[in-house]
C-alpha positions in Angstrom: 24.7 165.1 105.9 21.2 166.1 106.8 22.2 166.6 110.4 25.2 168.8 109.4 22.9 170.9 107.2 20.4 171.5 110.0 23.1 172.2 112.5 24.6 174.9 110.2 21.1 176.3 109.5 20.1 176.6 113.1 23.6 178.1 113.9 23.0 180.8 111.4 19.5 181.6 112.7 20.8 181.8 116.2 23.6 184.1 115.1 21.2 186.4 113.2 18.9 186.6 116.2 21.7 187.4 118.5 22.9 190.2 116.2 19.4 191.6 115.9 19.0 191.5 119.7 22.3 193.3 120.2 21.4 195.9 117.6 18.1 196.6 119.4 19.8 196.8 122.8 22.3 199.2 121.3 19.5 201.2 119.8 17.6 201.2 123.1 20.6 202.7 124.8 21.1 205.5 122.4 20.3 209.1 123.5 18.0 211.2 121.3 19.0 214.9 121.3 16.2 217.5 121.2 16.3 220.1 118.5 16.9 223.1 120.6 17.5 225.8 118.0 17.7 229.2 119.4 18.6 228.8 123.1 22.3 228.4 123.9 21.9 227.8 127.6 20.4 224.3 127.8 20.1 221.0 125.9 17.9 217.9 126.3 18.7 214.3 125.7 16.0 211.6 125.9 16.4 207.9 126.4 13.0 206.2 126.8 11.7 207.1 130.3 14.9 209.0 131.2 15.8 212.5 130.2 19.1 214.3 130.7 18.9 218.1 131.1 22.1 220.0 130.6 22.4 223.6 131.8 25.3 225.1 129.9 25.3 228.6 131.5 23.5 228.7 134.9 24.8 232.3 135.6 27.1 234.9 134.2 30.7 234.0 133.6 30.1 230.4 134.8 32.6 227.8 133.6 30.6 225.0 135.2 28.1 222.9 133.3 25.3 221.2 135.2 23.7 217.9 134.2 20.5 216.6 135.7 18.9 213.1 135.2 15.1 213.0 135.2 13.0 209.9 135.1 9.3 208.9 135.0 10.2 205.5 136.4 10.1 205.6 140.2 12.3 202.5 140.5 15.0 204.2 138.4 18.0 205.5 140.3 17.8 209.1 139.3 18.3 212.6 140.7 14.8 214.0 140.0 11.4 212.2 139.5 9.1 213.6 136.8 6.5 214.9 136.3 7.2 217.5 139.1 4.2 217.8 141.4 5.4 220.6 143.8 7.6 223.3 142.3 9.2 226.5 143.6 10.2 229.1 141.0 12.1 232.3 141.6 11.6 234.6 138.6 8.3 236.0 137.2 9.5 234.9 133.8 9.0 231.3 134.8 5.3 231.7 135.6 3.9 232.3 132.0 5.8 229.3 130.7 4.3 227.1 133.4 0.9 228.6 132.7 1.1 227.7 129.0 1.7 224.1 130.1 -1.4 224.2 132.4 0.7 223.5 135.4 0.1 226.6 137.5 -1.4 224.6 140.4 2.0 222.9 140.8 3.7 226.1 142.0 3.9 226.2 145.8 6.4 229.0 146.5 7.7 232.2 145.0 9.9 235.1 146.3 8.4 238.7 146.4 4.9 237.5 145.4 3.7 241.1 145.1 5.6 241.3 141.8 3.5 238.5 140.2 1.0 239.9 137.6 -0.5 236.6 136.3 -4.2 236.5 137.3 -4.2 232.7 137.8 -1.0 232.9 139.9 -2.3 235.9 141.9 -5.5 234.0 142.8 -3.5 231.1 144.1 -1.3 233.4 146.1 -4.4 235.1 147.6 -5.8 231.6 148.4 -2.6 230.6 150.1 -1.5 227.9 147.7 1.6 229.8 146.7 3.7 230.8 149.7 6.1 233.8 150.1 9.6 232.5 150.3 11.6 235.7 150.9 13.5 237.7 148.3 15.4 236.6 145.2 18.9 236.8 146.7 17.7 236.1 150.3 15.4 233.1 150.2 13.9 231.9 153.4 15.4 228.4 153.6 13.3 227.4 156.6 10.1 228.1 154.8 11.4 226.3 151.7 12.3 223.2 153.7 8.9 223.1 155.3 7.2 223.3 151.9 9.1 220.2 150.8 9.1 220.9 147.1 10.0 218.3 144.5 12.2 220.9 142.8 13.4 224.5 143.1 14.0 226.4 139.9 16.4 229.1 140.8 18.5 231.7 139.1 21.7 233.6 140.1 23.4 236.6 138.6 27.1 235.8 138.9 27.7 232.8 141.2 25.9 229.9 142.9 23.2 231.3 145.2 24.1 230.5 148.9 20.5 229.8 149.9 20.0 227.5 147.0 23.2 225.6 147.9 21.8 225.1 151.4 18.7 223.6 149.9 20.8 221.2 147.8 22.7 220.0 150.8 19.4 219.4 152.5 18.3 217.0 149.8 16.0 219.3 147.8 16.8 219.3 144.1 17.7 222.7 142.6 18.1 223.5 138.9 19.5 226.9 137.8 17.5 228.5 135.0 19.6 230.8 132.8 16.9 232.1 130.4 17.7 235.7 131.1 21.2 235.2 129.7 20.0 234.3 126.2 20.9 236.9 123.5 17.9 236.6 121.2 14.2 236.9 121.8 13.4 233.4 120.5 16.3 232.0 122.6 14.6 233.2 125.7 11.2 231.9 124.7 12.6 228.5 123.9 13.2 227.9 127.7 9.6 226.9 127.6 11.0 223.5 126.6 13.0 223.4 129.8 9.7 223.4 131.7 8.3 220.9 129.3 10.9 218.3 130.5 10.1 219.0 134.2 6.4 218.4 133.8 6.9 215.5 131.3 5.2 217.6 128.6 7.9 217.8 126.0 5.7 217.4 123.0 3.2 220.1 124.2 6.1 222.5 125.1 7.6 221.9 121.6 4.3 222.5 119.9 3.6 225.7 121.8 7.1 227.1 121.2 6.9 226.3 117.5 3.6 228.3 117.3 5.4 231.3 119.0 8.4 230.9 116.7 6.2 230.8 113.6 4.3 233.8 114.7 7.5 235.7 115.4 9.1 234.8 112.0 5.9 235.7 110.1 5.9 239.1 111.8 9.5 239.6 111.0 8.8 238.9 107.3 5.8 241.2 107.4 8.0 244.1 108.7 10.2 243.8 105.6 7.3 245.0 103.4 7.8 248.6 104.6 11.0 250.2 103.3 10.6 253.4 105.4 12.8 252.2 108.4 11.9 255.0 110.9 14.7 256.0 113.2 14.6 254.9 116.8 15.9 256.4 120.1 15.7 254.4 123.4 16.5 254.7 127.1 17.0 257.8 129.2 19.1 259.4 131.9 18.3 257.6 135.1 21.2 258.6 137.4 24.3 260.8 137.4 23.7 262.3 134.0 24.4 259.0 132.2 22.1 257.9 129.5 21.6 254.1 129.4 20.3 252.5 126.2 20.5 249.0 124.6 23.8 248.1 122.9 23.8 247.0 119.3 24.2 243.3 119.9 21.6 243.1 122.7 18.3 241.2 122.4 16.5 244.5 122.5 18.4 245.7 119.4 17.5 242.3 117.8 13.8 243.1 118.4 14.3 246.5 116.7 16.2 244.9 113.8 13.5 242.3 113.2 10.9 245.1 113.3 12.8 246.6 110.3 13.5 250.0 112.0 16.7 252.0 112.1 17.9 251.8 115.7 20.5 254.6 115.8 23.0 252.5 117.9 22.6 249.3 116.0 26.3 249.3 115.0 27.6 249.6 118.6 29.3 246.6 120.2 28.1 244.9 123.4 25.2 242.7 124.4 24.1 244.7 127.4 23.6 248.4 127.7 25.6 251.5 126.7 26.3 254.3 129.1 26.5 257.6 127.2 26.4 261.3 127.9 23.2 263.3 127.4 25.0 265.5 124.8 26.1 262.6 122.6 22.6 261.1 122.6 21.0 264.4 121.8 23.3 265.1 118.9 22.6 261.8 117.4 18.9 261.3 118.1 17.3 264.7 118.4 15.4 264.1 115.1 14.6 260.4 115.8 11.1 259.4 114.6 10.2 257.3 117.7 11.4 257.0 121.3 10.9 253.4 122.5 11.1 252.6 126.2 12.4 255.8 127.9 13.6 254.2 131.1 11.2 253.9 134.0 9.4 257.2 133.3 5.6 256.9 133.2 4.7 260.3 131.7 6.1 263.2 129.7 5.6 265.5 132.7 7.7 263.2 134.8 10.4 263.2 132.2 10.5 267.0 132.2 10.7 267.2 135.9 13.9 265.1 135.6 15.3 267.0 132.7 13.7 269.9 130.7 15.9 269.2 127.7 13.9 266.0 126.9 11.4 268.4 125.3 13.9 269.3 122.6 13.7 265.8 121.0 11.4 265.5 118.0 9.9 262.3 119.3 8.9 264.2 122.5 7.4 267.1 120.5 5.5 264.8 118.1 4.1 262.5 120.8 6.0 259.5 119.5 7.1 258.0 122.9 6.1 254.5 123.8 6.7 252.6 127.0 6.1 249.1 128.3 6.0 250.1 132.0 2.5 251.5 132.1 0.6 248.1 131.8 0.7 246.5 135.3 -0.8 243.7 137.1 -3.2 243.9 140.1 -0.3 244.5 142.6 1.8 246.8 140.4 4.1 244.3 138.7 5.0 245.3 135.1 3.4 242.8 132.7 6.1 243.2 130.1 8.9 242.0 132.4 6.9 238.9 133.3 5.3 237.8 130.0 7.4 239.4 127.2 10.3 236.8 127.4 7.7 234.0 126.7 5.8 235.9 124.0 8.5 237.7 121.9 6.1 237.5 118.9 3.7 239.9 120.6 6.6 242.3 121.5 7.6 242.3 117.8 4.1 242.9 116.7 3.8 245.8 119.1 7.0 247.4 117.6 5.6 246.9 114.1 2.2 248.4 115.1 3.9 251.4 116.7 6.3 252.2 113.8 4.5 250.8 110.8 0.8 250.6 111.8 -0.6 250.0 108.3 1.0 246.6 108.3 -1.1 245.4 111.3 -4.3 247.4 111.0 -6.4 245.2 113.3 -3.8 244.5 115.9 -3.9 246.1 119.4 -0.8 246.7 121.5 -0.1 244.0 124.1 2.7 245.5 126.1 3.5 249.1 125.0 1.4 252.3 125.4 1.9 255.8 124.1 3.3 258.0 126.8 1.2 261.1 127.5 
């Protein structure tokens, strides 16, 4: 009887242990999804030392989804080993995100280096650590192959880039970055977490992004305290008498909405830009309080040389024109185009300071300047 009792007892113990072990193994094989909130173009899944990076929209109108497996374990059969030690990036918007993670020294190649404004990156370019690799749509594959990067982070407008496809066939990993396709300011900034995965700094990237997100949302709440809602005109005629300005569903319109101003085309459809006649814009916006981002013009004199009728707008008469194109890096790159996608909170604060200065009395403009 005793023997039967002990046999049953040990059988139960063995069964429970087996169940517990199976549960743990099942748990160990479960992917953990990251809480990407604002960006629509990528997602991250983590499973111990392995991460899966999914790029949902690598370029416009793409129906293809790319999946990449990244591992810290060198013995693991994987596409890409992390952390990345030698990286090539292809857009100036990538550089500030890498800088925030303190990984600038890992950048070894970039196209059109003269457009880079970052002081740290410029120094490394001048010292020869970051090599010129051609132009965005015409990368020099021979130079890239000689650099032997661990990874190339590329981007393409409407289809897979031919030079990037050549690199992939040569065995160099390529990941398309679609940050520019995001429709909200915070959506673009959240691509910082994309780089966090590449450098095995997910927690640091998450923490930095949450700080930017909090700063943005606090500024948005602050803007609500002023009920004035000044009216806003944007854009200008740049060619063929067509006035280009942000559509009502664009990320620029989102900035203006969050700044609690009345963008005069806020109810228009579209996520890109509108192409309108000068007459229709003048009729609607001749009395606008502010003129934000008047194309690529750098002075009021330059504007008048293009079209004398600009002088008939109230914002022109009252010196209420502000542009982000005047602040440039050492070699002429516009700082706004490089840094603004990473720091939308500072863009929003600029807009609040311009239109409702009493809300941010001690804040100095980061990107915009008054046009003289």
